[in-house]
C-alpha positions as CSV (number, residue, x, y, z in Angstrom):
1,M,0.0,0.0,0.0
2,K,2.9,2.3,0.7
3,S,4.2,1.8,-2.8
4,F,0.8,2.8,-4.2
5,W,0.9,6.1,-2.3
6,A,4.5,6.7,-3.2
7,L,3.8,6.2,-6.9
8,T,0.6,8.4,-6.7
9,G,2.6,11.2,-5.0
10,L,5.4,10.9,-7.6
11,A,2.9,11.0,-10.5
12,L,1.3,14.2,-9.0
13,A,4.6,15.8,-8.5
14,L,5.6,15.1,-12.1
15,S,2.3,16.3,-13.5
16,A,2.9,19.7,-11.8
17,C,6.2,20.2,-13.8
18,G,4.5,20.8,-17.1
19,G,3.0,24.2,-16.4
20,R,1.7,26.3,-19.3
21,V,2.6,29.9,-18.5
22,A,3.2,32.6,-21.1
23,L,7.0,33.3,-21.4
24,K,8.2,36.8,-20.6
25,P,11.6,38.2,-19.7
26,E,12.7,38.4,-16.1
27,T,12.0,41.6,-14.3
28,G,14.7,44.2,-15.1
29,K,15.8,42.3,-18.2
30,S,14.7,42.7,-21.8
31,L,14.4,40.4,-24.9
32,P,17.4,40.0,-27.1
33,P,17.9,42.9,-29.6
34,K,16.1,42.8,-33.0
35,P,18.1,40.8,-35.6
36,E,19.5,43.0,-38.3
37,T,17.5,41.5,-41.1
38,A,14.2,41.2,-39.1
39,S,11.4,43.7,-39.5
40,A,10.3,43.4,-35.9
41,V,11.5,42.1,-32.5
42,P,10.6,38.4,-32.3
43,T,8.3,37.3,-29.5
44,P,9.5,34.7,-26.9
45,D,7.4,32.0,-28.7
46,Q,9.0,32.9,-32.1
47,L,12.5,32.6,-30.5
48,L,11.7,29.0,-29.3
49,V,10.9,27.8,-32.8
50,P,14.1,26.4,-34.4
51,D,14.9,27.6,-37.9
52,I,15.4,25.3,-40.8
53,Q,19.2,25.0,-40.3
54,S,18.7,24.0,-36.7
55,R,16.6,21.0,-37.7
56,P,17.9,19.6,-41.0
57,K,15.8,17.0,-42.9
58,R,16.7,13.4,-42.5
59,S,18.4,11.6,-45.3
60,D,16.9,8.2,-45.9
61,E,18.8,7.5,-49.0
62,Q,20.4,4.1,-48.7
63,L,23.6,3.0,-50.3
64,K,22.8,2.0,-53.9
65,R,26.1,0.5,-54.8
66,S,29.3,-0.5,-53.0
67,E,32.3,1.7,-53.5
68,E,35.9,1.3,-52.5
69,R,37.1,3.8,-50.0
70,Q,39.9,6.1,-51.2
71,N,43.3,5.8,-49.5
72,D,43.5,8.2,-46.6
73,K,47.1,9.1,-45.7
74,F,46.0,10.4,-42.3
75,D,44.3,7.2,-41.3
76,L,47.1,5.9,-39.1
77,P,47.1,3.2,-36.4
78,P,47.0,4.5,-32.8
79,S,50.4,5.1,-31.3
80,H,51.6,3.2,-28.3
């Protein structure tokens, strides 16, 4: 019975971690300055969305044919 209450308490504690509060800068601090190429200062929600370069597309292309690796003169065995 103790484990039931412990798990219930843990579940309640973890469910409280996901609060949905609007983001805003700390008191006395401001948002980052406007990027040079932007027309307006981005909102906190816009700053949280990664740009395309931050999340590249996945390449699912499989190897179509086997190729010999070229000789690499820097591929040396480890030194003792």
